[in-house]
C-alpha positions as a Markdown table, in Angstrom:
| # | Residue | x | y | z |
|---|---|---|---|---|
| 1 | Unk | 37.9 | 85.7 | -50.0 |
| 2 | Unk | 34.4 | 84.4 | -50.9 |
| 3 | Unk | 32.2 | 86.3 | -53.3 |
| 4 | Unk | 30.5 | 89.3 | -51.6 |
| 5 | Unk | 32.5 | 88.6 | -48.4 |
| 6 | Unk | 30.0 | 85.9 | -47.4 |
| 7 | Unk | 30.6 | 84.4 | -44.0 |
| 8 | Unk | 28.5 | 81.4 | -44.6 |
| 9 | Unk | 29.6 | 78.9 | -47.3 |
| 10 | Unk | 28.0 | 75.6 | -48.2 |
| 11 | Unk | 30.8 | 73.2 | -49.2 |
| 12 | Unk | 29.7 | 70.3 | -51.4 |
| 13 | Unk | 32.2 | 67.5 | -50.4 |
| 14 | Unk | 32.9 | 64.5 | -52.6 |
| 15 | Unk | 35.2 | 63.0 | -49.9 |
| 16 | Unk | 37.4 | 63.8 | -46.9 |
| 17 | Unk | 40.7 | 63.7 | -48.9 |
| 18 | Unk | 39.5 | 66.3 | -51.4 |
| 19 | Unk | 38.0 | 68.4 | -48.6 |
| 20 | Unk | 40.9 | 68.6 | -46.2 |
| 21 | Unk | 43.0 | 71.4 | -47.6 |
| 22 | Unk | 39.9 | 73.4 | -48.7 |
| 23 | Unk | 38.4 | 73.3 | -45.3 |
| 24 | Unk | 41.7 | 74.3 | -43.7 |
| 25 | Unk | 42.0 | 77.2 | -46.1 |
| 26 | Unk | 38.5 | 78.4 | -45.3 |
| 27 | Unk | 39.0 | 78.1 | -41.6 |
| 28 | Unk | 42.3 | 80.0 | -41.8 |
| 29 | Unk | 40.4 | 82.8 | -43.5 |
| 30 | Unk | 37.7 | 83.0 | -40.8 |
| 31 | Unk | 35.1 | 81.0 | -42.7 |
| 32 | Unk | 33.4 | 77.9 | -41.0 |
| 33 | Unk | 31.9 | 76.0 | -43.9 |
| 34 | Unk | 29.0 | 73.7 | -43.6 |
| 35 | Unk | 29.9 | 70.4 | -45.2 |
| 36 | Unk | 27.2 | 69.1 | -47.6 |
| 37 | Unk | 27.6 | 65.4 | -48.5 |
| 38 | Unk | 25.5 | 64.5 | -51.5 |
| 39 | Unk | 27.0 | 61.8 | -53.7 |
| 40 | Unk | 24.4 | 59.4 | -55.0 |
| 41 | Unk | 26.9 | 58.3 | -57.7 |
| 42 | Unk | 29.1 | 56.3 | -55.3 |
| 43 | Unk | 29.0 | 52.6 | -55.8 |
| 44 | Unk | 28.7 | 50.2 | -54.0 |
| 45 | Unk | 26.9 | 51.1 | -50.8 |
| 46 | Unk | 29.8 | 50.1 | -48.6 |
| 47 | Unk | 32.1 | 52.4 | -50.5 |
| 48 | Unk | 29.5 | 55.2 | -50.1 |
| 49 | Unk | 29.3 | 54.6 | -46.4 |
| 50 | Unk | 33.1 | 54.4 | -46.0 |
| 51 | Unk | 33.6 | 57.7 | -47.8 |
| 52 | Unk | 30.8 | 59.4 | -45.9 |
| 53 | Unk | 32.2 | 58.2 | -42.5 |
| 54 | Unk | 35.5 | 59.7 | -43.3 |
| 55 | Unk | 33.9 | 63.0 | -44.3 |
| 56 | Unk | 31.9 | 63.0 | -41.0 |
| 57 | Unk | 35.0 | 62.2 | -39.0 |
| 58 | Unk | 36.8 | 65.1 | -40.6 |
| 59 | Unk | 33.9 | 67.5 | -40.0 |
| 60 | Unk | 33.4 | 66.3 | -36.4 |
| 61 | Unk | 37.1 | 66.7 | -35.6 |
| 62 | Unk | 36.9 | 70.3 | -36.7 |
| 63 | Unk | 33.5 | 71.0 | -35.1 |
| 64 | Unk | 31.9 | 71.7 | -38.4 |
| 65 | Unk | 28.2 | 71.2 | -39.3 |
| 66 | Unk | 27.8 | 68.2 | -41.6 |
| 67 | Unk | 24.7 | 67.7 | -43.8 |
| 68 | Unk | 24.1 | 64.0 | -44.7 |
| 69 | Unk | 22.0 | 64.4 | -47.9 |
| 70 | Unk | 19.9 | 61.7 | -49.5 |
| 71 | Unk | 21.6 | 58.7 | -51.1 |
| 72 | Unk | 19.6 | 57.6 | -54.1 |
| 73 | Unk | 21.8 | 55.4 | -56.3 |
| 74 | Unk | 18.9 | 53.9 | -58.2 |
| 75 | Unk | 17.7 | 57.4 | -59.2 |
| 76 | Unk | 21.3 | 58.3 | -60.2 |
| 77 | Unk | 21.7 | 55.1 | -62.3 |
| 78 | Unk | 18.3 | 55.8 | -64.0 |
| 79 | Unk | 19.4 | 59.3 | -64.9 |
| 80 | Unk | 22.8 | 58.2 | -66.3 |
| 81 | Unk | 21.9 | 54.8 | -67.8 |
| 82 | Unk | 21.9 | 56.2 | -71.4 |
| 83 | Unk | 25.5 | 57.3 | -70.9 |
| 84 | Unk | 26.8 | 54.0 | -69.4 |
| 85 | Unk | 29.4 | 53.7 | -72.1 |
| 86 | Unk | 30.6 | 57.3 | -72.1 |
| 87 | Unk | 34.2 | 57.8 | -71.3 |
| 88 | Unk | 35.4 | 59.4 | -68.1 |
| 89 | Unk | 35.4 | 63.2 | -68.3 |
| 90 | Unk | 32.6 | 62.8 | -70.9 |
| 91 | Unk | 28.9 | 63.6 | -71.0 |
| 92 | Unk | 28.1 | 61.2 | -68.1 |
| 93 | Unk | 30.4 | 63.2 | -65.8 |
| 94 | Unk | 28.8 | 66.5 | -67.0 |
| 95 | Unk | 25.4 | 65.1 | -66.1 |
| 96 | Unk | 26.6 | 63.8 | -62.7 |
| 97 | Unk | 28.2 | 67.1 | -61.7 |
| 98 | Unk | 25.0 | 68.9 | -62.7 |
| 99 | Unk | 22.8 | 66.6 | -60.6 |
| 100 | Unk | 25.0 | 66.9 | -57.5 |
| 101 | Unk | 25.6 | 70.6 | -57.7 |
| 102 | Unk | 21.9 | 71.3 | -58.5 |
| 103 | Unk | 20.9 | 69.6 | -55.3 |
| 104 | Unk | 23.7 | 71.5 | -53.4 |
| 105 | Unk | 22.3 | 74.8 | -54.8 |
| 106 | Unk | 18.8 | 73.9 | -53.9 |
| 107 | Unk | 19.8 | 73.1 | -50.3 |
| 108 | Unk | 21.9 | 76.3 | -50.1 |
| 109 | Unk | 19.0 | 78.5 | -51.2 |
| 110 | Unk | 16.5 | 76.8 | -48.9 |
| 111 | Unk | 18.8 | 77.2 | -45.9 |
| 112 | Unk | 20.0 | 80.7 | -46.2 |
| 113 | Unk | 23.4 | 80.3 | -47.8 |
| 114 | Unk | 24.4 | 82.9 | -50.4 |
| 115 | Unk | 27.5 | 81.1 | -51.6 |
| 116 | Unk | 28.3 | 77.5 | -52.3 |
| 117 | Unk | 31.3 | 75.7 | -53.8 |
| 118 | Unk | 32.6 | 72.2 | -54.3 |
| 119 | Unk | 35.6 | 70.0 | -53.6 |
| 120 | Unk | 35.1 | 68.3 | -57.0 |
| 121 | Unk | 37.1 | 71.0 | -58.7 |
| 122 | Unk | 40.2 | 70.2 | -56.6 |
| 123 | Unk | 40.7 | 66.8 | -58.2 |
| 124 | Unk | 43.3 | 66.5 | -61.0 |
| 125 | Unk | 41.2 | 63.6 | -62.4 |
| 126 | Unk | 38.2 | 65.9 | -63.1 |
| 127 | Unk | 37.7 | 68.4 | -65.9 |
| 128 | Unk | 37.5 | 71.7 | -64.0 |
| 129 | Unk | 35.6 | 73.5 | -66.7 |
| 130 | Unk | 32.8 | 70.9 | -66.6 |
| 131 | Unk | 32.5 | 71.4 | -62.8 |
| 132 | Unk | 32.5 | 75.2 | -63.1 |
| 133 | Unk | 29.8 | 75.1 | -65.8 |
| 134 | Unk | 27.7 | 72.8 | -63.6 |
| 135 | Unk | 28.1 | 75.1 | -60.6 |
| 136 | Unk | 27.2 | 78.2 | -62.6 |
| 137 | Unk | 24.1 | 76.5 | -64.1 |
| 138 | Unk | 23.0 | 75.3 | -60.7 |
| 139 | Unk | 23.3 | 78.7 | -59.1 |
| 140 | Unk | 21.4 | 80.4 | -61.9 |
| 141 | Unk | 18.3 | 78.5 | -60.9 |
| 142 | Unk | 18.2 | 80.3 | -57.5 |
| 143 | Unk | 18.1 | 84.2 | -57.4 |
| 144 | Unk | 20.8 | 85.6 | -55.2 |
| 145 | Unk | 22.8 | 82.4 | -55.0 |
| 146 | Unk | 26.5 | 82.5 | -56.1 |
| 147 | Unk | 28.7 | 79.6 | -57.1 |
| 148 | Unk | 32.2 | 80.3 | -55.8 |
| 149 | Unk | 34.6 | 79.3 | -58.6 |
| 150 | Unk | 37.8 | 79.5 | -56.6 |
| 151 | Unk | 40.7 | 77.3 | -58.0 |
| 152 | Unk | 41.2 | 74.9 | -55.2 |
| 153 | Unk | 44.2 | 73.3 | -56.9 |
| 154 | Unk | 46.4 | 76.4 | -56.6 |
| 155 | Unk | 48.2 | 78.3 | -53.8 |
| 156 | Unk | 49.8 | 75.2 | -52.4 |
| 157 | Unk | 46.5 | 73.5 | -51.7 |
| 158 | Unk | 47.3 | 70.4 | -53.7 |
| 159 | Unk | 50.5 | 69.8 | -51.7 |
| 160 | Unk | 48.8 | 70.6 | -48.4 |
| 161 | Unk | 46.0 | 68.2 | -49.3 |
| 162 | Unk | 48.6 | 65.4 | -49.5 |
| 163 | Unk | 50.1 | 66.4 | -46.2 |
| 164 | Unk | 46.7 | 66.5 | -44.4 |
| 165 | Unk | 45.6 | 63.2 | -45.9 |
| 166 | Unk | 48.7 | 61.6 | -44.4 |
| 167 | Unk | 48.1 | 63.3 | -41.0 |
| 168 | Unk | 44.5 | 62.3 | -40.8 |
| 169 | Unk | 45.1 | 58.8 | -42.3 |
| 170 | Unk | 42.1 | 59.2 | -44.6 |
| 171 | Unk | 40.9 | 56.2 | -46.6 |
| 172 | Unk | 42.2 | 56.8 | -50.1 |
| 173 | Unk | 39.7 | 55.6 | -52.7 |
| 174 | Unk | 41.1 | 54.1 | -55.9 |
| 175 | Unk | 38.4 | 55.2 | -58.3 |
| 176 | Unk | 36.1 | 58.2 | -58.9 |
| 177 | Unk | 33.1 | 56.6 | -57.2 |
| 178 | Unk | 30.5 | 55.5 | -59.7 |
| 179 | Unk | 29.9 | 52.0 | -61.0 |
| 180 | Unk | 31.2 | 53.0 | -64.4 |
| 181 | Unk | 34.5 | 54.4 | -63.1 |
| 182 | Unk | 34.9 | 51.3 | -61.0 |
| 183 | Unk | 34.4 | 49.2 | -64.1 |
| 184 | Unk | 36.9 | 51.2 | -66.1 |
| 185 | Unk | 39.5 | 51.0 | -63.2 |
| 186 | Unk | 39.1 | 47.2 | -63.0 |
| 187 | Unk | 39.5 | 46.9 | -66.8 |
| 188 | Unk | 42.6 | 49.1 | -66.8 |
| 189 | Unk | 44.1 | 47.0 | -63.9 |
| 190 | Unk | 43.5 | 43.8 | -65.7 |
| 191 | Unk | 45.0 | 45.1 | -69.0 |
| 192 | Unk | 48.1 | 46.5 | -67.3 |
| 193 | Unk | 48.5 | 43.4 | -65.0 |
| 194 | Unk | 48.2 | 45.3 | -61.7 |
| 195 | Unk | 45.1 | 43.4 | -60.7 |
| 196 | Unk | 46.8 | 40.1 | -60.1 |
């Protein structure tokens, strides 16, 4: 299943809801992923902590290793400030994917993983090609490291994700995670009257 029949996979996780079916699929294929939680884009802090807690709960329930990576929202904001007004799925998202997957690749290489992948590509709200480009670029910096480009939206995984999310009762976030997506979501709700 994974490239080169690797038995160790580092799974960058954006949240428990997006991870659920992917983790189950890996386990069903004899792979125990290590969950890598690196999401400095998430705003505000309480939202970050809530999403992280759900990811930790999921990993602990399944007995998986969980890596709680650094949370540096100030650094993330500094890197993305020039793209504050960029639209969703635009250059700011490209930069964000690159930052998160570069750190995932660095950790993978430093800790003996030959393969890494991400739950980001499972979301219908994301541009999969941007994520794949970011993953390939991140892997290229580390000789011998492979970014696994599996399409986590196919093979019934999207439907299974919805089932598992109900079973686990995961917290369901209402925006991508960053301050800019939160702003866009709030503006959209005000304009369509759903924020009253």
